[in-house]
TORVOTI-236416 format. One record per residue: residue in three letters; x, y, z of N, C-alpha, C, O in turn. Coordinates in steps of 0.1 Angstrom, whole numbers, always signed. Atoms other than C-alpha are relative to their C-alpha. Example, Ala and Ser with C-alpha at 12.3 -4.5 7.8 and 13.67 -1.06 7.14 Angstrom:
BEGIN
vomi residuo=ala, nx=+9, ny=-12, nz=+0, cax=+123, cay=-45, caz=+78, cx=+9, cy=+12, cz=+0, ox=+19, oy=+12, oz=+7 .
vomi residuo=ser, nx=-9, ny=-11, nz=+0, cax=+137, cay=-11, caz=+71, cx=-8, cy=+11, cz=+8, ox=-3, oy=+22, oz=+9 .
//
This chain:
BEGIN
vomi residuo=val, nx=-4, ny=-10, nz=+10, cax=-363, cay=+865, caz=-189, cx=-1, cy=-7, cz=-14, ox=+4, oy=-18, oz=-16 .
vomi residuo=thr, nx=+1, ny=+4, nz=+13, cax=-371, cay=+861, caz=-225, cx=+5, cy=+11, cz=-9, ox=+5, oy=+23, oz=-5 .
vomi residuo=cys, nx=-5, ny=-10, nz=+9, cax=-357, cay=+879, caz=-256, cx=-4, cy=-4, cz=-14, ox=-3, oy=-16, oz=-18 .
vomi residuo=val, nx=+4, ny=+3, nz=+14, cax=-371, cay=+882, caz=-291, cx=+3, cy=+13, cz=-8, ox=+4, oy=+24, oz=-3 .
vomi residuo=asp, nx=-2, ny=-12, nz=+9, cax=-364, cay=+904, caz=-322, cx=-13, cy=+5, cz=-4, ox=-24, oy=+1, oz=+1 .
vomi residuo=ser, nx=+13, ny=-6, nz=+5, cax=-390, cay=+925, caz=-340, cx=-9, cy=-9, cz=-7, ox=-21, oy=-6, oz=-9 .
vomi residuo=glu, nx=+8, ny=+9, nz=+7, cax=-402, cay=+895, caz=-359, cx=-5, cy=-12, cz=+10, ox=-11, oy=-21, oz=+5 .
vomi residuo=gly, nx=+4, ny=+10, nz=-10, cax=-407, cay=+874, caz=-327, cx=+9, cy=-12, cz=+1, ox=+6, oy=-22, oz=+7 .
vomi residuo=thr, nx=-10, ny=+11, nz=-1, cax=-376, cay=+852, caz=-332, cx=+7, cy=+1, cz=+13, ox=+12, oy=+11, oz=+17 .
vomi residuo=asp, nx=-8, ny=+1, nz=-12, cax=-360, cay=+840, caz=-300, cx=+14, cy=+5, cz=-3, ox=+20, oy=+1, oz=-13 .
vomi residuo=cys, nx=-13, ny=-6, nz=+2, cax=-327, cay=+859, caz=-296, cx=+11, cy=-10, cz=-2, ox=+21, oy=-8, oz=-10 .
vomi residuo=glu, nx=-10, ny=+10, nz=+2, cax=-307, cay=+827, caz=-294, cx=+0, cy=-6, cz=-14, ox=+10, oy=-12, oz=-18 .
vomi residuo=ala, nx=+1, ny=+6, nz=+13, cax=-319, cay=+817, caz=-329, cx=+3, cy=+11, cz=-11, ox=+2, oy=+7, oz=-23 .
vomi residuo=ile, nx=-2, ny=-10, nz=+9, cax=-311, cay=+850, caz=-346, cx=+14, cy=-2, cz=-7, ox=+24, oy=-4, oz=-1 .
vomi residuo=glu, nx=-13, ny=+1, nz=+7, cax=-285, cay=+847, caz=-374, cx=+5, cy=+14, cz=-4, ox=-3, oy=+23, oz=-2 .
vomi residuo=ala, nx=-6, ny=-13, nz=+3, cax=-262, cay=+875, caz=-386, cx=-10, cy=+8, cz=-10, ox=-12, oy=+4, oz=-21 .
vomi residuo=pro, nx=+9, ny=-8, nz=+8, cax=-286, cay=+902, caz=-399, cx=+7, cy=+10, cz=-9, ox=+19, oy=+12, oz=-8 .
vomi residuo=glu, nx=-5, ny=-10, nz=+9, cax=-281, cay=+927, caz=-427, cx=+3, cy=+13, cz=+8, ox=+13, oy=+20, oz=+7 .
vomi residuo=asp, nx=-1, ny=-12, nz=-8, cax=-286, cay=+956, caz=-402, cx=+5, cy=-5, cz=+14, ox=-2, oy=-12, oz=+21 .
vomi residuo=cys, nx=-7, ny=+5, nz=-13, cax=-262, cay=+950, caz=-372, cx=-8, cy=+4, cz=+12, ox=-9, oy=-4, oz=+22 .
vomi residuo=val, nx=+6, ny=-5, nz=-12, cax=-280, cay=+972, caz=-347, cx=-15, cy=-2, cz=-1, ox=-21, oy=+3, oz=-10 .
vomi residuo=gln, nx=+14, ny=+2, nz=+0, cax=-315, cay=+960, caz=-339, cx=-6, cy=+1, cz=+14, ox=+2, oy=-1, oz=+24 .
vomi residuo=asp, nx=+7, ny=-1, nz=-13, cax=-340, cay=+965, caz=-311, cx=-4, cy=-14, cz=+3, ox=-11, oy=-21, oz=-5 .
vomi residuo=leu, nx=+5, ny=+12, nz=-6, cax=-345, cay=+934, caz=-290, cx=-9, cy=+2, cz=+11, ox=-7, oy=+12, oz=+19 .
vomi residuo=thr, nx=+9, ny=-1, nz=-11, cax=-374, cay=+930, caz=-267, cx=+3, cy=-10, cz=+11, ox=+2, oy=-22, oz=+9 .
vomi residuo=tyr, nx=-3, ny=+9, nz=-12, cax=-365, cay=+916, caz=-233, cx=-13, cy=+1, cz=+9, ox=-18, oy=+12, oz=+12 .
vomi residuo=thr, nx=+11, ny=+1, nz=-9, cax=-394, cay=+905, caz=-211, cx=+4, cy=-7, cz=+13, ox=+10, oy=-17, oz=+13 .
vomi residuo=tyr, nx=-4, ny=+5, nz=-13, cax=-390, cay=+900, caz=-174, cx=-13, cy=-3, cz=+8, ox=-22, oy=+6, oz=+9 .
vomi residuo=cys, nx=+12, ny=+4, nz=-7, cax=-417, cay=+881, caz=-154, cx=+3, cy=-3, cz=+15, ox=+14, oy=-10, oz=+18 .
vomi residuo=ile, nx=-1, ny=+4, nz=-14, cax=-421, cay=+878, caz=-116, cx=-13, cy=-6, cz=+5, ox=-24, oy=-3, oz=+0 .
vomi residuo=asp, nx=+11, ny=+7, nz=-6, cax=-444, cay=+857, caz=-95, cx=+1, cy=+0, cz=+15, ox=+12, oy=+3, oz=+20 .
vomi residuo=asn, nx=+0, ny=+1, nz=-15, cax=-454, cay=+853, caz=-59, cx=-8, cy=-13, cz=+3, ox=-20, oy=-12, oz=+5 .
vomi residuo=pro, nx=+8, ny=+13, nz=-3, cax=-463, cay=+816, caz=-52, cx=-2, cy=-2, cz=+15, ox=-9, oy=-11, oz=+19 .
vomi residuo=gly, nx=+1, ny=+2, nz=-14, cax=-461, cay=+821, caz=-15, cx=-13, cy=+5, cz=+6, ox=-22, oy=+11, oz=-1 .
vomi residuo=pro, nx=+13, ny=-4, nz=-6, cax=-489, cay=+829, caz=+10, cx=-1, cy=+14, cz=+5, ox=-11, oy=+19, oz=+10 .
vomi residuo=thr, nx=-1, ny=-13, nz=-6, cax=-478, cay=+864, caz=+19, cx=+3, cy=+11, cz=-11, ox=+10, oy=+8, oz=-20 .
vomi residuo=cys, nx=-3, ny=-11, nz=+9, cax=-479, cay=+898, caz=+0, cx=+15, cy=+4, cz=+2, ox=+20, oy=+3, oz=+13 .
vomi residuo=met, nx=-14, ny=-4, nz=+0, cax=-444, cay=+910, caz=-9, cx=+1, cy=+14, cz=-7, ox=-4, oy=+16, oz=-18 .
vomi residuo=glu, nx=-2, ny=-13, nz=+5, cax=-434, cay=+946, caz=-14, cx=+14, cy=-1, cz=-8, ox=+24, oy=-3, oz=-2 .
vomi residuo=val, nx=-12, ny=+1, nz=+8, cax=-409, cay=+947, caz=-43, cx=+8, cy=+14, cz=+3, ox=+3, oy=+24, oz=+0 .
vomi residuo=thr, nx=-8, ny=-12, nz=-4, cax=-381, cay=+971, caz=-31, cx=+10, cy=+3, cz=-11, ox=+15, oy=+15, oz=-12 .
vomi residuo=ser, nx=-10, ny=-2, nz=+10, cax=-357, cay=+966, caz=-60, cx=-2, cy=-10, cz=-11, ox=-5, oy=-22, oz=-8 .
vomi residuo=phe, nx=+2, ny=+9, nz=+11, cax=-361, cay=+951, caz=-95, cx=+9, cy=+6, cz=-11, ox=+6, oy=+16, oz=-17 .
vomi residuo=thr, nx=-9, ny=-6, nz=+9, cax=-331, cay=+956, caz=-118, cx=+4, cy=-11, cz=-10, ox=+2, oy=-23, oz=-8 .
vomi residuo=arg, nx=-6, ny=+9, nz=+10, cax=-315, cay=+941, caz=-149, cx=+13, cy=+6, cz=-4, ox=+15, oy=+18, oz=-5 .
vomi residuo=thr, nx=-14, ny=-3, nz=+5, cax=-279, cay=+941, caz=-161, cx=+2, cy=-7, cz=-13, ox=+1, oy=-19, oz=-14 .
vomi residuo=ile, nx=-3, ny=+5, nz=+13, cax=-270, cay=+936, caz=-197, cx=+15, cy=+0, cz=-2, ox=+21, oy=+11, oz=-1 .
vomi residuo=thr, nx=-15, ny=+1, nz=+2, cax=-234, cay=+924, caz=-204, cx=+3, cy=-6, cz=-13, ox=-3, oy=-17, oz=-16 .
vomi residuo=pro, nx=-5, ny=-13, nz=-2, cax=-217, cay=+936, caz=-224, cx=-10, cy=+11, cz=-3, ox=-20, oy=+8, oz=-10 .
vomi residuo=pro, nx=-11, ny=-6, nz=-6, cax=-215, cay=+965, caz=-217, cx=+0, cy=+0, cz=+15, ox=+10, oy=+5, oz=+21 .
vomi residuo=gly, nx=+1, ny=+0, nz=-15, cax=-226, cay=+959, caz=-181, cx=-9, cy=+11, cz=+5, ox=-7, oy=+16, oz=+16 .
vomi residuo=ser, nx=+9, ny=-11, nz=-4, cax=-254, cay=+985, caz=-180, cx=-11, cy=-6, cz=+8, ox=-17, oy=-16, oz=+5 .
vomi residuo=thr, nx=+10, ny=+4, nz=-10, cax=-278, cay=+982, caz=-151, cx=-11, cy=+11, cz=+0, ox=-8, oy=+23, oz=+0 .
vomi residuo=ala, nx=+11, ny=-9, nz=+0, cax=-313, cay=+997, caz=-151, cx=-10, cy=-5, cz=+9, ox=-12, oy=-18, oz=+11 .
vomi residuo=ser, nx=+11, ny=+5, nz=-8, cax=-342, cay=+996, caz=-127, cx=-12, cy=-3, cz=-8, ox=-15, oy=+4, oz=-18 .
vomi residuo=leu, nx=+13, ny=+4, nz=+6, cax=-374, cay=+979, caz=-138, cx=-12, cy=+3, cz=+9, ox=-23, oy=+0, oz=+5 .
vomi residuo=leu, nx=+11, ny=-2, nz=-9, cax=-394, cay=+990, caz=-108, cx=-10, cy=+9, cz=-5, ox=-22, oy=+7, oz=-3 .
vomi residuo=asp, nx=+10, ny=-9, nz=+6, cax=-411, cay=+1019, caz=-126, cx=-8, cy=-7, cz=-10, ox=-20, oy=-5, oz=-11 .
vomi residuo=leu, nx=+8, ny=+8, nz=+10, cax=-421, cay=+995, caz=-154, cx=-10, cy=-9, cz=+7, ox=-22, oy=-10, oz=+3 .
vomi residuo=leu, nx=+9, ny=+9, nz=-8, cax=-436, cay=+971, caz=-128, cx=-12, cy=+8, cz=+6, ox=-23, oy=+4, oz=+4 .
vomi residuo=val, nx=+10, ny=-8, nz=-6, cax=-455, cay=+999, caz=-110, cx=-9, cy=+5, cz=-12, ox=-22, oy=+6, oz=-10 .
vomi residuo=gly, nx=+8, ny=-4, nz=+11, cax=-467, cay=+1012, caz=-144, cx=-9, cy=-11, cz=-6, ox=-20, oy=-8, oz=-10 .
vomi residuo=glu, nx=+7, ny=+12, nz=+5, cax=-479, cay=+977, caz=-154, cx=-12, cy=-3, cz=+10, ox=-23, oy=-6, oz=+5 .
vomi residuo=ile, nx=+11, ny=+5, nz=-9, cax=-499, cay=+969, caz=-122, cx=-4, cy=+10, cz=+10, ox=-13, oy=+8, oz=+18 .
vomi residuo=gly, nx=+5, ny=-11, nz=-9, cax=-502, cay=+1002, caz=-103, cx=+5, cy=-1, cz=+14, ox=+1, oy=+8, oz=+22 .
vomi residuo=thr, nx=-5, ny=+2, nz=-14, cax=-483, cay=+990, caz=-72, cx=+14, cy=-7, cz=-1, ox=+17, oy=-13, oz=-11 .
vomi residuo=asn, nx=-12, ny=+8, nz=+0, cax=-450, cay=+975, caz=-62, cx=-2, cy=-12, cz=+10, ox=+8, oy=-18, oz=+14 .
vomi residuo=thr, nx=+3, ny=+12, nz=-9, cax=-467, cay=+949, caz=-39, cx=-7, cy=-11, cz=-8, ox=-17, oy=-9, oz=-15 .
vomi residuo=ile, nx=+5, ny=+11, nz=+7, cax=-474, cay=+915, caz=-53, cx=-4, cy=-10, cz=+11, ox=+4, oy=-15, oz=+19 .
vomi residuo=cys, nx=+6, ny=+9, nz=-10, cax=-497, cay=+892, caz=-33, cx=-2, cy=-14, cz=-7, ox=+0, oy=-15, oz=-19 .
vomi residuo=pro, nx=+3, ny=+12, nz=+6, cax=-506, cay=+856, caz=-38, cx=-12, cy=+1, cz=-10, ox=-19, oy=+11, oz=-9 .
vomi residuo=pro, nx=+9, ny=-1, nz=+11, cax=-528, cay=+850, caz=-69, cx=-15, cy=+4, cz=+4, ox=-21, oy=+13, oz=-2 .
vomi residuo=glu, nx=+14, ny=-3, nz=-3, cax=-562, cay=+851, caz=-51, cx=-2, cy=+13, cz=+7, ox=-13, oy=+18, oz=+8 .
vomi residuo=gln, nx=+1, ny=-13, nz=-6, cax=-554, cay=+885, caz=-35, cx=+3, cy=+11, cz=-10, ox=+2, oy=+23, oz=-6 .
vomi residuo=asn, nx=-3, ny=-11, nz=+9, cax=-544, cay=+904, caz=-66, cx=-11, cy=+4, cz=-9, ox=-20, oy=-4, oz=-12 .
vomi residuo=ala, nx=+9, ny=-5, nz=+10, cax=-564, cay=+925, caz=-90, cx=+6, cy=-3, cz=-14, ox=+0, oy=+2, oz=-24 .
vomi residuo=phe, nx=-6, ny=+2, nz=+13, cax=-541, cay=+913, caz=-118, cx=+5, cy=-15, cz=+0, ox=+6, oy=-21, oz=+11 .
vomi residuo=asp, nx=-5, ny=+14, nz=+1, cax=-528, cay=+879, caz=-131, cx=+14, cy=-1, cz=+3, ox=+22, oy=+8, oz=+0 .
vomi residuo=leu, nx=-15, ny=+4, nz=-2, cax=-495, cay=+863, caz=-121, cx=+4, cy=-10, cz=-11, ox=-5, oy=-18, oz=-15 .
vomi residuo=pro, nx=-10, ny=-9, nz=-3, cax=-469, cay=+862, caz=-133, cx=-2, cy=+14, cz=-6, ox=-10, oy=+15, oz=-16 .
vomi residuo=val, nx=+0, ny=-13, nz=+6, cax=-465, cay=+899, caz=-139, cx=+12, cy=+2, cz=-9, ox=+23, oy=-1, oz=-4 .
vomi residuo=cys, nx=-11, ny=-2, nz=+9, cax=-444, cay=+907, caz=-169, cx=+1, cy=+14, cz=-5, ox=-9, oy=+21, oz=-7 .
vomi residuo=val, nx=-2, ny=-13, nz=+6, cax=-428, cay=+939, caz=-181, cx=+11, cy=-2, cz=-11, ox=+19, oy=-11, oz=-10 .
vomi residuo=ser, nx=-9, ny=+1, nz=+11, cax=-409, cay=+945, caz=-213, cx=+7, cy=+13, cz=-3, ox=+2, oy=+23, oz=+1 .
vomi residuo=glu, nx=-7, ny=-11, nz=+5, cax=-383, cay=+968, caz=-227, cx=+7, cy=-3, cz=-13, ox=+11, oy=-15, oz=-15 .
vomi residuo=asp, nx=-7, ny=+2, nz=+12, cax=-367, cay=+973, caz=-261, cx=+14, cy=+6, cz=+2, ox=+16, oy=+16, oz=+8 .
vomi residuo=val, nx=-13, ny=-4, nz=-2, cax=-329, cay=+975, caz=-261, cx=+7, cy=-1, cz=-14, ox=+8, oy=-12, oz=-20 .
vomi residuo=ser, nx=-8, ny=+0, nz=+12, cax=-308, cay=+985, caz=-292, cx=+13, cy=-8, cz=+2, ox=+20, oy=-5, oz=+12 .
vomi residuo=thr, nx=-11, ny=+10, nz=-2, cax=-282, cay=+957, caz=-296, cx=+7, cy=-2, cz=-13, ox=+1, oy=-4, oz=-24 .
vomi residuo=asn, nx=-8, ny=+3, nz=+11, cax=-253, cay=+952, caz=-320, cx=+1, cy=-15, cz=-1, ox=+7, oy=-22, oz=+7 .
vomi residuo=leu, nx=+0, ny=+15, nz=+1, cax=-258, cay=+916, caz=-333, cx=+11, cy=-5, cz=-9, ox=+12, oy=-17, oz=-11 .
vomi residuo=cys, nx=-11, ny=+4, nz=+9, cax=-227, cay=+916, caz=-355, cx=+13, cy=-1, cz=+8, ox=+24, oy=-1, oz=+2 .
vomi residuo=thr, nx=-12, ny=+2, nz=-8, cax=-202, cay=+912, caz=-326, cx=+0, cy=-15, cz=+3, ox=-10, oy=-22, oz=+3 .
vomi residuo=ser, nx=-1, ny=+14, nz=-4, cax=-189, cay=+878, caz=-315, cx=-2, cy=-2, cz=+15, ox=-2, oy=-13, oz=+20 .
vomi residuo=glu, nx=+2, ny=+1, nz=-14, cax=-196, cay=+887, caz=-279, cx=-14, cy=-6, cz=+4, ox=-24, oy=-1, oz=-2 .
vomi residuo=lys, nx=+13, ny=+5, nz=-4, cax=-224, cay=+867, caz=-262, cx=-6, cy=+10, cz=+10, ox=+1, oy=+14, oz=+19 .
vomi residuo=ile, nx=+7, ny=-9, nz=-9, cax=-249, cay=+889, caz=-245, cx=-7, cy=-8, cz=+11, ox=-14, oy=-18, oz=+9 .
vomi residuo=ser, nx=+8, ny=+6, nz=-12, cax=-262, cay=+880, caz=-210, cx=-8, cy=+10, cz=+7, ox=-4, oy=+22, oz=+8 .
vomi residuo=val, nx=+9, ny=-9, nz=-7, cax=-290, cay=+895, caz=-191, cx=-3, cy=-6, cz=+13, ox=-7, oy=-18, oz=+14 .
vomi residuo=thr, nx=+2, ny=+4, nz=-14, cax=-293, cay=+892, caz=-153, cx=-10, cy=+9, cz=+6, ox=-9, oy=+21, oz=+6 .
vomi residuo=thr, nx=+10, ny=-8, nz=-8, cax=-323, cay=+903, caz=-133, cx=+2, cy=-3, cz=+15, ox=+5, oy=-15, oz=+18 .
vomi residuo=thr, nx=+0, ny=+2, nz=-14, cax=-323, cay=+908, caz=-96, cx=-12, cy=+7, cz=+6, ox=-15, oy=+18, oz=+3 .
vomi residuo=ile, nx=+12, ny=-5, nz=-6, cax=-354, cay=+913, caz=-75, cx=+2, cy=-2, cz=+15, ox=+5, oy=-13, oz=+20 .
vomi residuo=thr, nx=+0, ny=+1, nz=-14, cax=-356, cay=+921, caz=-38, cx=-14, cy=+4, cz=+5, ox=-19, oy=+14, oz=+0 .
vomi residuo=ala, nx=+14, ny=-3, nz=-5, cax=-389, cay=+920, caz=-19, cx=-1, cy=-4, cz=+15, ox=+7, oy=-12, oz=+20 .
vomi residuo=ala, nx=+2, ny=+3, nz=-15, cax=-401, cay=+919, caz=+17, cx=-15, cy=-1, cz=+3, ox=-23, oy=+7, oz=-2 .
vomi residuo=pro, nx=+13, ny=+1, nz=-6, cax=-432, cay=+908, caz=+35, cx=-2, cy=+11, cz=+10, ox=+7, oy=+16, oz=+16 .
vomi residuo=pro, nx=+2, ny=-9, nz=-11, cax=-449, cay=+931, caz=+60, cx=+7, cy=-6, cz=+13, ox=+5, oy=-17, oz=+16 .
vomi residuo=asn, nx=-7, ny=+4, nz=-13, cax=-428, cay=+930, caz=+92, cx=+9, cy=-12, cz=-1, ox=+10, oy=-20, oz=+8 .
vomi residuo=gly, nx=-9, ny=+11, nz=+1, cax=-404, cay=+905, caz=+78, cx=+13, cy=+3, cz=-7, ox=+15, oy=+14, oz=-12 .
vomi residuo=asp, nx=-12, ny=-2, nz=+7, cax=-370, cay=+900, caz=+63, cx=-1, cy=+0, cz=-15, ox=-10, oy=-8, oz=-20 .
vomi residuo=ser, nx=+1, ny=+1, nz=+14, cax=-364, cay=+907, caz=+27, cx=+7, cy=-12, cz=-6, ox=+15, oy=-18, oz=+1 .
vomi residuo=cys, nx=-7, ny=+11, nz=+7, cax=-354, cay=+881, caz=+2, cx=+3, cy=+4, cz=-14, ox=-2, oy=+14, oz=-19 .
vomi residuo=met, nx=-5, ny=-4, nz=+13, cax=-337, cay=+882, caz=-32, cx=+0, cy=-12, cz=-9, ox=+2, oy=-23, oz=-5 .
vomi residuo=asp, nx=-1, ny=+11, nz=+10, cax=-339, cay=+862, caz=-64, cx=+6, cy=+6, cz=-12, ox=+6, oy=+18, oz=-15 .
vomi residuo=thr, nx=-6, ny=-5, nz=+13, cax=-320, cay=+864, caz=-97, cx=-5, cy=-9, cz=-11, ox=-9, oy=-21, oz=-9 .
vomi residuo=gly, nx=+3, ny=+8, nz=+12, cax=-327, cay=+852, caz=-132, cx=+10, cy=+4, cz=-11, ox=+15, oy=+15, oz=-11 .
vomi residuo=met, nx=-10, ny=-3, nz=+11, cax=-305, cay=+850, caz=-163, cx=-5, cy=-5, cz=-14, ox=-13, oy=-14, oz=-15 .
vomi residuo=tyr, nx=+2, ny=+4, nz=+14, cax=-308, cay=+848, caz=-201, cx=+13, cy=+1, cz=-7, ox=+14, oy=-2, oz=-19 .
//
């Protein structure tokens, strides 16, 4: 997970702006380093505060045309696959913002697995 403002500054380096509410661009990347194709069944992010959760699965499918990610040599696209979203954020509060992503994927005829990432 990465976060930048409209000028490309990493969110952790942003100082108190004149305009408190700004759009921040969050980018979420996923990879499949294993030997088997994985069908992504769930891909979500939660931003706290306020604790809002949204699915990123439609962004993933929109980016690569499928929800299945195979090892690099089997894909028609490069890995990692990254999707981005803009989120209006109040930067004048003292609350630290955290972003958590959760992805669940399963191989054909296999058990699903889950991974998380944080910013």
